[in-house]
C-alpha positions as CSV (number, residue, x, y, z in Angstrom):
1,M,0.0,0.0,0.0
2,K,1.4,3.4,-1.0
3,M,0.4,5.0,2.3
4,E,2.4,2.5,4.3
5,S,5.6,2.7,2.2
6,S,5.5,6.5,2.4
7,S,5.3,6.4,6.2
8,M,8.2,4.0,6.3
9,R,10.4,6.5,4.4
10,M,9.7,9.1,7.0
11,N,11.9,9.2,10.1
12,S,9.9,8.7,13.3
13,K,11.3,11.9,14.7
14,E,10.5,13.9,11.5
15,E,7.7,16.4,11.8
16,F,4.8,16.3,9.3
17,P,6.2,18.5,6.5
18,V,3.3,20.9,5.8
19,G,4.5,24.5,6.3
20,G,2.2,27.1,7.8
21,F,-0.6,24.5,8.3
22,C,-2.5,23.7,11.5
23,C,-1.8,19.9,11.7
24,S,-3.6,19.3,14.9
25,S,-7.0,20.6,14.0
26,W,-6.9,19.2,10.5
27,S,-5.9,15.7,11.7
28,W,-8.8,15.5,14.1
29,G,-11.2,17.5,11.9
30,V,-12.1,19.7,14.9
31,I,-11.0,23.0,16.1
32,T,-12.4,24.9,19.1
33,G,-10.1,27.9,19.4
34,L,-6.3,27.4,19.2
35,L,-3.6,29.3,21.0
36,P,-1.6,30.6,18.1
37,L,1.9,29.1,17.8
38,Q,4.8,30.3,15.7
39,S,5.0,27.3,13.4
40,S,3.0,24.2,12.5
41,S,6.0,22.0,13.5
42,S,6.0,23.4,17.1
43,H,2.2,22.9,17.2
44,A,2.6,19.3,16.0
45,Q,5.1,18.6,18.8
46,M,2.6,19.9,21.4
47,G,0.1,17.3,20.4
48,R,-3.7,18.0,20.2
49,S,-5.4,21.4,20.0
50,W,-5.0,23.7,23.0
51,R,-8.4,24.7,24.1
52,G,-9.0,28.1,25.4
53,K,-11.0,31.2,24.6
54,A,-12.5,31.3,21.1
55,R,-9.8,32.8,18.9
56,A,-9.2,32.5,15.1
57,C,-6.3,30.3,14.2
58,R,-3.5,32.0,12.3
59,Y,-2.7,28.9,10.2
60,S,-4.4,27.6,7.2
61,H,-6.8,24.7,7.5
62,D,-6.8,24.0,3.7
63,I,-4.5,21.1,2.8
64,S,-5.0,21.7,-0.9
65,S,-3.6,25.3,-0.9
66,A,-0.9,26.0,-3.5
67,E,1.8,26.3,-0.9
68,N,0.9,23.0,0.8
69,K,0.7,21.2,-2.6
70,K,4.2,22.3,-3.3
71,V,5.5,21.0,0.1
72,L,3.7,17.6,-0.5
73,K,5.2,17.3,-3.9
74,T,8.7,18.0,-2.6
75,H,8.3,15.1,-0.1
76,E,6.7,12.8,-2.7
77,L,3.3,12.8,-0.9
78,S,1.2,14.6,-3.5
79,G,-0.3,11.3,-4.6
80,L,-2.0,10.6,-1.2
81,S,-5.6,11.5,-0.5
82,E,-6.6,13.7,2.4
83,D,-7.7,10.6,4.4
84,E,-4.4,8.9,3.7
85,L,-2.5,12.0,4.8
86,R,-4.4,12.1,8.1
87,V,-3.4,8.5,8.7
88,L,0.2,9.3,7.8
89,L,0.3,12.2,10.3
90,L,-1.1,10.0,13.1
91,Q,1.4,7.2,12.3
92,N,4.3,9.6,12.2
93,D,3.6,11.2,15.6
94,P,2.1,9.2,18.5
95,F,1.3,12.5,20.3
96,F,-1.8,12.8,18.0
97,L,-3.1,9.5,19.3
98,P,-5.2,9.5,22.5
99,D,-3.0,9.7,25.7
100,V,-1.5,6.5,27.1
101,C,-2.5,5.7,30.7
102,Q,0.3,6.7,33.0
103,F,-1.0,4.4,35.8
104,Y,-0.9,1.4,33.4
105,N,2.7,2.4,32.4
106,R,3.9,2.6,36.0
107,R,6.0,-0.2,37.7
108,D,3.0,-2.1,39.1
109,G,1.0,-1.6,35.9
110,V,-2.3,-1.1,37.8
111,C,-5.0,1.3,36.7
112,N,-7.9,1.6,39.1
113,Q,-10.3,2.6,36.4
114,K,-9.5,-0.6,34.4
115,N,-11.9,-0.9,31.4
116,N,-13.5,2.5,32.2
117,C,-10.2,4.3,31.6
118,S,-10.3,6.8,28.7
119,R,-6.6,6.4,28.0
120,L,-4.7,3.8,26.1
121,H,-3.5,0.7,28.1
122,I,-0.5,0.4,25.7
123,C,3.3,0.5,26.4
124,R,4.2,4.1,25.8
125,H,7.7,3.2,24.7
126,Y,6.2,0.9,22.0
127,L,4.2,3.8,20.5
128,Q,7.4,5.9,20.4
129,G,9.2,3.0,18.7
130,K,11.6,2.7,21.5
131,C,10.6,-0.3,23.6
132,K,13.7,-2.2,24.5
133,F,11.9,-5.4,25.5
134,F,11.1,-7.7,22.6
135,V,8.8,-9.5,25.0
136,C,7.3,-6.7,27.0
137,K,5.0,-7.0,30.1
138,R,3.0,-4.1,28.8
139,S,0.6,-4.6,25.9
140,H,1.6,-3.9,22.3
141,K,-1.8,-4.8,20.9
142,L,-3.8,-1.9,19.6
143,L,-6.5,-4.2,18.4
144,D,-7.4,-5.4,21.9
145,E,-10.9,-4.5,23.0
146,H,-9.9,-1.6,25.4
147,P,-7.4,0.3,23.2
148,R,-9.5,-0.3,20.1
149,R,-12.5,1.3,21.9
150,V,-10.5,4.3,23.0
151,L,-9.2,4.8,19.5
152,E,-12.6,4.5,17.9
153,T,-14.0,7.0,20.4
154,A,-11.3,9.4,19.1
155,G,-12.5,8.9,15.5
156,I,-9.9,6.3,14.4
157,D,-11.7,3.3,12.9
158,A,-10.6,-0.4,13.0
159,K,-9.1,-0.4,9.6
160,I,-6.7,2.4,10.4
161,V,-5.9,0.8,13.8
162,S,-5.0,-2.4,12.0
163,N,-2.7,-0.4,9.8
164,F,-1.1,1.2,12.8
165,Q,-0.5,-2.2,14.4
166,I,1.5,-3.4,11.3
167,I,3.6,-0.1,11.3
168,Y,4.3,-0.1,15.0
169,D,5.2,-3.8,15.0
170,H,7.7,-3.2,12.2
171,K,9.2,-0.3,14.0
172,H,9.5,-2.4,17.2
173,V,11.3,-5.2,15.3
174,E,13.7,-2.8,13.6
175,F,14.5,-0.9,16.8
176,N,15.4,-4.2,18.6
177,K,17.6,-5.2,15.7
178,E,19.5,-1.9,16.0
179,Q,19.8,-2.4,19.8
180,N,21.3,-5.8,19.3
181,K,23.8,-4.4,16.8
182,E,24.8,-1.7,19.3
183,K,25.5,-4.3,22.0
184,T,27.9,-6.2,19.7
185,K,29.9,-3.1,18.6
186,P,33.3,-2.5,20.2
187,H,33.6,0.5,22.5
188,R,35.5,3.4,20.9
189,H,37.7,5.9,22.6
190,F,35.4,8.8,22.2
191,R,32.7,6.9,24.1
192,V,35.0,6.5,27.0
193,Y,35.7,10.2,26.9
194,N,32.1,11.1,27.0
195,Y,31.5,8.6,29.8
196,K,34.1,10.3,31.9
197,R,32.6,13.7,31.1
198,V,29.2,12.5,32.3
199,E,30.8,11.0,35.5
200,T,32.5,14.3,36.2
201,S,29.3,16.2,35.7
202,R,27.5,13.7,38.1
203,K,30.3,14.2,40.7
204,K,29.9,17.9,40.6
205,Q,26.1,17.5,41.0
206,A,26.7,15.1,43.9
207,D,29.0,17.6,45.6
208,T,26.3,20.3,45.2
209,N,23.7,18.0,46.7
210,S,26.0,17.2,49.6
211,E,26.4,20.9,50.3
212,E,22.6,21.5,50.1
213,Q,21.9,18.7,52.6
214,K,24.0,20.6,55.3
215,L,21.5,23.5,55.2
216,P,18.3,23.5,57.3
217,L,15.0,23.0,55.5
218,E,12.9,26.0,54.9
219,T,9.2,26.6,54.3
220,T,7.8,28.2,51.2
221,M,5.5,31.1,52.4
222,G,1.9,30.8,51.4
223,S,2.0,27.5,49.7
224,G,2.2,25.1,52.6
225,V,4.9,23.1,50.8
226,H,8.2,22.7,52.6
227,V,11.2,22.7,50.3
228,P,14.9,22.7,50.8
229,P,16.6,26.1,50.0
230,S,18.0,26.5,46.5
231,K,21.6,27.3,45.7
232,G,20.3,29.5,42.9
233,K,22.4,27.5,40.4
234,K,21.0,25.6,37.4
235,D,21.5,21.9,37.3
236,D,23.4,20.3,34.4
237,S,20.9,19.5,31.6
238,S,21.9,15.8,31.4
239,A,21.4,15.5,35.2
240,N,18.0,17.0,34.8
241,T,17.1,14.5,32.1
242,L,18.2,11.6,34.2
243,K,16.3,12.9,37.2
244,D,13.0,13.4,35.1
245,K,13.4,9.9,33.7
246,K,14.0,8.4,37.1
247,E,10.9,10.1,38.6
248,D,8.8,8.9,35.7
249,N,9.8,5.3,36.3
250,S,9.9,5.2,40.1
251,D,7.2,5.7,42.7
252,E,9.2,5.2,45.9
253,I,11.0,7.8,47.9
254,C,14.5,7.0,49.2
255,L,14.5,6.3,52.9
256,F,18.1,7.3,53.4
257,Y,17.6,10.7,51.7
258,V,14.4,11.7,53.5
259,W,16.1,10.7,56.8
260,K,19.6,12.1,56.4
261,Y,21.8,11.4,53.4
262,C,21.9,9.0,50.4
263,K,25.4,8.0,49.3
264,H,24.2,7.0,45.9
265,N,23.2,10.6,44.9
266,D,22.0,10.7,41.3
267,K,22.6,7.0,40.8
268,C,19.9,6.1,43.4
269,R,17.0,4.2,42.0
270,S,14.5,5.9,44.3
271,I,13.3,9.5,44.3
272,H,15.1,12.0,46.5
273,Y,12.6,14.2,48.4
274,H,12.5,15.8,51.9
275,L,9.2,14.3,53.0
276,P,8.0,10.7,53.2
277,Y,5.2,11.5,50.8
278,R,4.9,13.6,47.6
279,W,1.7,14.5,45.6
280,Q,2.1,15.3,41.9
281,V,-0.2,16.0,38.9
282,F,0.5,15.1,35.3
283,N,0.2,17.9,32.8
284,G,0.5,15.6,29.7
285,F,4.3,15.6,29.6
286,T,5.7,15.7,33.1
287,W,4.7,15.2,36.8
288,N,4.6,18.4,38.8
289,D,4.4,18.9,42.5
290,L,1.1,20.2,44.0
291,S,1.0,23.1,46.4
292,M,-0.5,22.7,49.9
293,M,1.0,19.2,49.9
294,E,0.7,18.7,53.7
295,E,-3.0,19.6,53.6
296,I,-3.6,17.1,50.8
297,E,-1.8,14.3,52.6
298,K,-3.7,15.0,55.8
299,A,-7.0,14.7,53.9
300,Y,-5.9,11.5,52.2
301,C,-5.0,9.9,55.5
302,D,-8.6,10.4,56.8
303,P,-10.6,7.3,55.6
304,K,-13.8,9.5,55.6
305,M,-12.3,11.7,52.8
306,N,-12.8,10.5,49.2
307,S,-12.2,14.0,47.7
308,T,-11.3,17.6,48.4
309,A,-13.8,19.9,46.7
310,D,-11.6,23.0,47.2
311,K,-8.8,21.5,45.2
312,N,-10.8,19.4,42.8
313,I,-9.0,16.2,43.9
314,N,-10.7,12.8,43.8
315,F,-8.8,10.2,45.8
316,Q,-10.8,7.3,44.5
317,T,-10.0,8.0,40.8
318,M,-6.7,9.7,41.7
319,T,-7.4,12.7,39.5
320,C,-7.0,16.5,40.0
321,S,-9.8,18.1,37.8
322,S,-9.3,16.0,34.7
323,S,-5.6,15.3,35.1
324,L,-3.9,12.3,36.5
325,L,-2.8,12.4,40.2
326,R,-0.2,10.3,42.0
327,R,1.2,9.9,45.5
328,L,4.8,8.9,45.9
329,S,5.9,7.5,49.3
330,T,8.6,5.7,51.3
331,P,8.4,1.9,51.5
332,S,5.7,0.3,53.7
333,S,6.8,0.0,57.4
334,V,6.2,-3.8,57.3
335,T,8.9,-4.3,54.7
336,Q,11.5,-2.2,56.5
337,P,10.8,-2.5,60.2
338,M,14.2,-1.2,61.4
339,F,13.9,2.1,59.5
340,V,12.3,5.4,60.5
341,L,10.1,7.5,58.2
342,T,8.6,4.5,56.5
343,T,4.9,4.7,55.5
344,K,2.6,3.1,58.1
345,W,-0.5,1.9,56.2
346,I,-3.7,1.5,58.3
347,W,-6.5,-0.8,57.2
348,Y,-10.2,0.1,58.0
349,W,-13.6,-1.4,57.7
350,Q,-16.9,0.6,57.7
351,N,-19.6,-0.3,60.2
352,D,-23.4,0.2,59.9
353,Q,-23.1,3.8,61.2
354,G,-20.7,4.7,58.5
355,Q,-17.7,4.9,60.9
356,W,-14.4,3.6,59.8
357,I,-12.9,1.1,62.3
358,E,-9.2,0.1,62.2
359,Y,-8.6,-3.6,61.9
360,G,-7.4,-5.2,65.1
361,E,-9.2,-2.4,67.1
362,Q,-12.4,-3.0,69.0
363,G,-15.6,-1.8,67.5
364,E,-18.9,-1.6,69.3
365,G,-19.7,-5.0,70.8
366,D,-16.9,-6.7,68.7
367,V,-14.3,-9.0,70.1
368,V,-10.8,-7.8,69.1
369,N,-9.9,-10.8,67.0
370,S,-9.5,-9.5,63.4
371,P,-6.1,-9.3,61.8
372,S,-4.0,-6.2,62.5
373,S,-3.2,-3.6,59.9
374,D,0.4,-4.9,59.8
375,I,-0.7,-8.5,59.0
376,L,-3.1,-7.3,56.3
377,E,-0.4,-5.1,54.8
378,N,1.9,-8.0,54.6
379,L,-0.7,-10.1,52.8
380,Y,-1.7,-7.3,50.5
381,L,1.9,-6.6,49.4
382,A,2.3,-10.4,48.8
383,D,-0.7,-10.5,46.5
384,P,-2.9,-7.3,45.9
385,D,-5.5,-9.5,44.2
386,A,-5.8,-12.0,47.0
387,I,-9.0,-13.0,49.0
388,V,-8.0,-13.5,52.6
389,P,-10.2,-15.6,55.0
390,F,-10.1,-14.8,58.7
391,Q,-12.1,-15.4,61.9
392,A,-13.5,-12.6,64.2
393,G,-15.4,-13.9,67.2
394,L,-18.0,-16.4,66.1
395,Y,-18.0,-15.4,62.4
396,G,-15.9,-16.1,59.4
397,Y,-15.0,-13.4,56.9
398,Q,-13.4,-13.0,53.5
399,L,-11.4,-9.8,52.7
400,N,-11.2,-9.1,49.0
401,F,-8.2,-6.8,48.3
402,K,-9.1,-6.3,44.7
403,E,-12.6,-5.1,45.4
404,M,-11.7,-3.7,48.8
405,T,-14.7,-5.4,50.5
406,Q,-15.2,-7.6,53.5
407,T,-17.9,-10.3,53.3
408,N,-19.5,-12.3,56.1
409,I,-19.3,-15.9,54.9
410,S,-22.6,-16.9,56.5
411,S,-24.8,-13.8,56.2
412,K,-23.1,-12.6,52.9
413,T,-23.1,-9.0,54.4
414,R,-20.6,-6.9,52.6
415,R,-18.7,-3.9,54.0
416,R,-16.4,-1.4,52.5
417,V,-12.6,-1.6,53.2
418,C,-10.1,1.2,53.1
419,R,-6.3,1.4,53.1
420,R,-4.8,4.8,54.1
421,P,-1.4,5.9,55.5
422,K,-0.9,7.3,59.0
423,F,-0.4,11.1,58.8
424,V,3.0,12.5,59.6
425,S,3.3,16.3,59.6
426,Y,6.4,18.3,58.5
427,E,7.2,19.2,62.1
428,E,7.1,15.5,63.1
429,V,9.4,14.6,60.2
430,Q,11.9,17.2,61.4
431,K,11.8,15.9,65.0
432,I,12.5,12.3,63.7
433,K,15.4,13.7,61.6
434,Q,16.9,15.5,64.5
435,S,16.7,12.6,66.8
436,S,19.4,10.0,67.3
437,Q,20.4,7.9,64.3
438,R,19.3,4.8,66.2
439,D,15.6,4.3,66.8
440,S,15.1,4.9,70.6
441,S,12.5,2.1,70.7
442,I,15.1,-0.5,69.9
443,P,17.8,-1.1,72.6
444,N,21.4,-0.8,71.5
445,Q,22.2,-4.5,71.6
446,A,25.9,-5.4,71.2
447,C,26.8,-8.1,68.7
448,P,27.3,-11.6,70.1
449,P,30.8,-12.0,71.6
450,H,31.6,-15.0,69.4
451,W,31.2,-12.9,66.2
452,D,34.3,-11.9,64.3
453,S,34.8,-8.2,65.2
454,F,37.0,-7.7,62.1
455,A,34.1,-8.8,59.8
456,L,31.4,-6.4,61.0
457,P,29.9,-4.8,57.8
458,D,29.1,-1.1,57.4
459,S,25.8,-2.2,55.9
460,K,24.1,-5.4,54.9
461,Y,26.0,-8.5,56.2
462,K,29.2,-10.5,56.1
463,A,29.4,-14.3,55.9
464,V,32.2,-15.7,58.1
465,E,33.3,-19.3,57.7
466,I,33.5,-21.2,61.0
467,S,36.4,-23.4,61.9
468,N,35.5,-27.1,61.8
469,I,37.3,-27.6,65.2
470,S,35.3,-25.0,67.1
471,S,32.5,-25.9,69.5
472,E,30.1,-23.8,67.5
473,Y,30.7,-25.9,64.4
474,K,30.5,-29.2,66.3
475,E,27.1,-28.3,67.7
476,I,25.7,-27.5,64.3
477,K,27.1,-30.6,62.8
478,K,25.6,-32.8,65.6
479,Q,22.1,-31.4,65.0
480,F,22.4,-31.7,61.2
481,E,23.7,-35.3,61.2
482,Q,20.9,-36.5,63.4
483,T,18.7,-36.9,60.3
484,M,21.2,-36.4,57.5
485,K,23.6,-39.4,58.1
486,T,24.3,-39.9,54.4
487,Y,25.5,-36.3,53.8
488,N,28.6,-34.5,54.8
489,I,29.0,-30.8,55.7
490,V,31.3,-29.0,53.3
491,R,31.4,-25.8,55.3
492,V,29.3,-23.6,57.7
493,Q,29.2,-19.8,57.3
494,R,28.0,-17.5,60.1
495,I,25.8,-14.6,58.9
496,Q,26.8,-11.4,60.7
497,N,24.1,-8.8,60.1
498,P,24.1,-6.3,62.9
499,S,20.8,-4.6,61.8
500,L,18.8,-7.9,61.8
501,W,20.4,-8.9,65.0
502,K,19.4,-5.7,66.8
503,V,15.8,-6.1,65.6
504,F,15.8,-9.8,66.7
505,Q,17.0,-8.8,70.2
506,W,14.4,-6.1,70.4
507,K,11.6,-8.5,69.6
508,K,13.0,-11.0,72.1
509,E,12.8,-8.3,74.8
510,Q,9.2,-7.5,73.8
511,M,8.2,-11.1,74.1
512,K,9.9,-11.4,77.4
513,K,8.0,-8.5,78.8
514,E,4.7,-10.0,77.6
515,A,5.5,-13.3,79.2
516,G,6.1,-11.7,82.6
517,K,9.9,-11.6,82.4
518,K,10.1,-15.3,81.7
519,E,12.7,-16.5,79.2
520,V,11.5,-16.8,75.6
521,N,11.4,-20.3,74.0
522,E,14.2,-20.0,71.4
523,R,15.4,-22.7,69.0
524,L,17.9,-23.3,66.2
525,L,15.8,-24.7,63.3
526,F,16.5,-25.6,59.7
527,H,15.0,-23.9,56.6
528,G,15.4,-25.0,52.9
529,T,14.9,-22.6,50.1
530,K,15.8,-21.8,46.5
531,G,19.4,-20.8,45.9
532,A,18.3,-17.5,44.3
533,R,16.8,-16.4,47.6
534,L,19.9,-16.9,49.8
535,E,21.4,-13.4,49.4
536,D,18.0,-11.7,49.9
537,I,17.4,-13.6,53.2
538,C,20.9,-12.7,54.5
539,I,20.2,-9.0,53.9
540,N,16.5,-8.7,54.6
541,N,15.6,-11.8,56.6
542,F,13.0,-14.4,55.9
543,D,9.8,-13.2,54.4
544,W,7.2,-15.7,53.3
545,R,5.7,-13.1,50.9
546,T,8.8,-13.2,48.7
547,C,10.5,-16.5,49.8
548,G,7.3,-18.5,49.8
549,S,6.4,-21.0,52.4
550,N,7.3,-24.7,52.6
551,G,3.8,-26.0,52.5
552,A,0.7,-24.2,54.0
553,N,-0.9,-26.8,56.2
554,Y,-0.4,-24.9,59.4
555,G,-0.8,-21.2,58.3
556,K,0.6,-18.6,55.9
557,G,4.0,-18.0,57.3
558,S,7.7,-19.0,57.1
559,Y,8.2,-22.7,57.9
560,F,11.1,-24.0,60.0
561,A,12.0,-27.6,60.8
562,R,13.6,-29.4,63.7
563,D,15.0,-32.0,61.4
564,A,17.4,-31.1,58.6
565,S,16.0,-34.0,56.5
566,Y,12.7,-32.2,56.2
567,S,14.3,-28.9,55.0
568,H,16.5,-30.8,52.6
569,E,13.4,-31.6,50.5
570,Y,13.0,-27.9,49.8
571,C,16.6,-27.1,48.9
572,Q,16.2,-26.4,45.2
573,S,19.8,-25.9,44.3
574,T,20.9,-26.2,40.6
575,V,24.5,-26.5,41.6
576,K,26.3,-28.6,44.2
577,P,26.9,-28.5,47.1
578,N,23.4,-28.0,48.5
579,V,22.7,-25.1,50.9
580,M,20.3,-24.7,53.8
581,F,19.8,-22.2,56.6
582,M,20.0,-22.9,60.3
583,A,18.0,-20.0,61.9
584,R,17.6,-18.8,65.4
585,V,13.9,-18.6,66.0
586,L,11.8,-17.2,68.8
587,V,9.0,-19.8,68.8
588,G,7.6,-18.6,72.2
589,D,4.3,-20.2,73.1
590,Y,2.9,-22.2,70.2
591,V,-0.4,-23.9,69.3
592,Q,-1.6,-26.3,66.6
593,G,-1.7,-24.6,63.2
594,R,-4.4,-24.4,60.6
595,A,-4.2,-23.8,56.9
596,D,-6.4,-20.7,57.1
597,Y,-4.4,-18.9,59.8
598,V,-2.8,-15.6,58.7
599,R,-1.5,-15.1,62.3
600,P,-1.5,-17.3,65.5
601,P,-4.9,-17.5,67.2
602,T,-5.8,-15.7,70.4
603,R,-4.8,-17.3,73.8
604,S,-6.8,-15.1,76.1
605,A,-10.6,-14.7,76.7
606,D,-10.5,-11.0,76.0
607,G,-8.8,-11.6,72.6
608,L,-5.9,-9.3,73.4
609,W,-3.1,-11.8,73.6
610,F,-2.0,-14.2,70.9
611,Y,0.3,-17.2,70.6
612,D,3.7,-16.6,69.1
613,S,3.8,-19.4,66.5
614,C,2.0,-22.5,65.2
615,V,3.2,-26.1,65.0
616,D,2.3,-29.4,63.4
617,N,2.0,-31.2,66.8
618,E,1.7,-29.5,70.1
619,L,3.1,-32.5,72.1
620,N,6.0,-33.2,69.8
621,P,6.5,-30.3,67.3
622,S,8.8,-30.8,64.4
623,I,7.5,-28.0,62.2
624,F,7.2,-24.4,63.3
625,V,5.3,-21.6,61.4
626,I,6.5,-18.0,62.1
627,F,4.3,-15.1,61.0
628,E,6.5,-12.2,62.2
629,K,9.9,-12.0,60.6
630,N,11.4,-10.2,63.6
631,Q,11.2,-13.5,65.5
632,I,13.8,-14.9,63.2
633,Y,17.5,-14.4,62.7
634,P,19.2,-16.2,59.7
635,E,22.3,-17.3,61.7
636,Y,24.1,-20.0,59.6
637,L,24.4,-21.2,56.0
638,I,25.2,-24.9,55.8
639,E,26.8,-26.2,52.6
640,Y,26.6,-30.0,52.3
641,K,26.8,-32.8,49.8
642,E,26.0,-36.5,49.6
643,A,28.7,-38.7,51.1
644,E,30.7,-40.8,48.7
645,K,29.7,-44.4,48.8
646,K,32.5,-46.7,49.8
647,C,33.1,-49.8,47.7
648,I,33.5,-52.9,49.8
649,I,35.2,-55.9,48.2
650,S,34.4,-59.2,49.9
């Protein structure tokens, strides 16, 4: 088809070559007053018509004028009809297509409006001909029901959409071919030079950031937005580009930066901001901060508030007037329990009087036996589409995260559910920042005396190999070989992670207080897992949401075994030797587990006290299920292999 071949000849970055012509209004066949621009090319780059007060457009709307015919002939397009030229314009510049959905293109890929969304659920990089993934997790199918409906609403029929699909698929294939060629090219000297230049620029920018962090934070008068003082110096343009790109792709605020200082500077994958939350509105090209940010956050933290009329903000659809709205925040407190300024998410259910009751708190006439906000948050982060069963008093319920509803299993009564953050003011943030580096709620526990003091890491952990003649090694070997007689230990490494150890000791003290100063039941237990999870566990501890659980017969938690032979069944190592953990676990008071448990059941009549763990058999437990990761410390990594069989000649 001539139209397709012509579009192929045009570069994807090339503007539609019609001089002095209003491309936008003509391509859509509609004009409702345009802001006059200096040239048609700049208008084309801005996308669709700007709507404002009625005003005559300074550019021609006649494609068949003598001047335009001359331009079309120069570019070998004079043989195309007006309809074909419209299609060519649309194909050449994706800005003329309906907007892509920014929520769909975020990391989680979730748009709350789903099929009701008026924007395209298509990979934005694909429409620009720059998607680096040959198999992308975002859709590249314009002919799917939702994008086809959005395009048809915009006046683009199925035949044209089908043509677009062929063109964009071709661009995608060609772009990936070029990418592969670039990867195989040898690096030249001028590239190294440019790289050093960029690194120098980044270093200067990092030095500037470091100086700014030494200054106190100031308040912008009248706006209610607290911002750090500016140095009055423009940033490097390349650094700005990197920053904009990072903020488009990330929705998480850096904990280190909001608290004190981030050593990664511009290389940090998270967003650097001085508050643990940030509200932004999308103007069609970039995300911009909203004024009165603290007031918006305070309103959002109130479960009764679905919108703010004075600011035209709707929290349910996450829109400001007709523009997209987003909230960036620090990680959830359940994922980083040892950090300050994390986001504490609170879960609520609505009673018959329309009041919002926090989960785990007592409502009118209700026994406190529902899961706490922290437990629900853990389950939600593990699977945002899950349906979680739980027991509260005499009744069973199902909590549907996707629909945000709670249903009584017997009466089928449905209640609304809400998830909102706990409000933290600017003043509270400053108090936390100015406090000691250590969280005062966690005692300063010294590292165990048998740890290697020369192998204490500044961050994360160090793995220290234990001598096979030490009493520590012999005790581990004895417990391992009780059920693994046909296997030999290759080596044992001690995991030295001061951060995890401190939190573990804090939890131990808390359990001790709850037990009336009695010693807490603590055991060394085995855990088998995939080899790919070893590093993550050593850094962040066991977490059944990411590591999975070895079975689920006794509750949704992390499973530990008395016998190494049981854990061996779950050691999925692709290379030899095999590896399993020996963890220090605060099992405390335990009870028989059940598959539907999302936390241990209550052990008091008032429903205020709970068991610490669940087991397979109360009289002789061999399997322990732990629901709170602070009750665990990943102490040893045991590498082992099958013993060589001796050949006996009779």
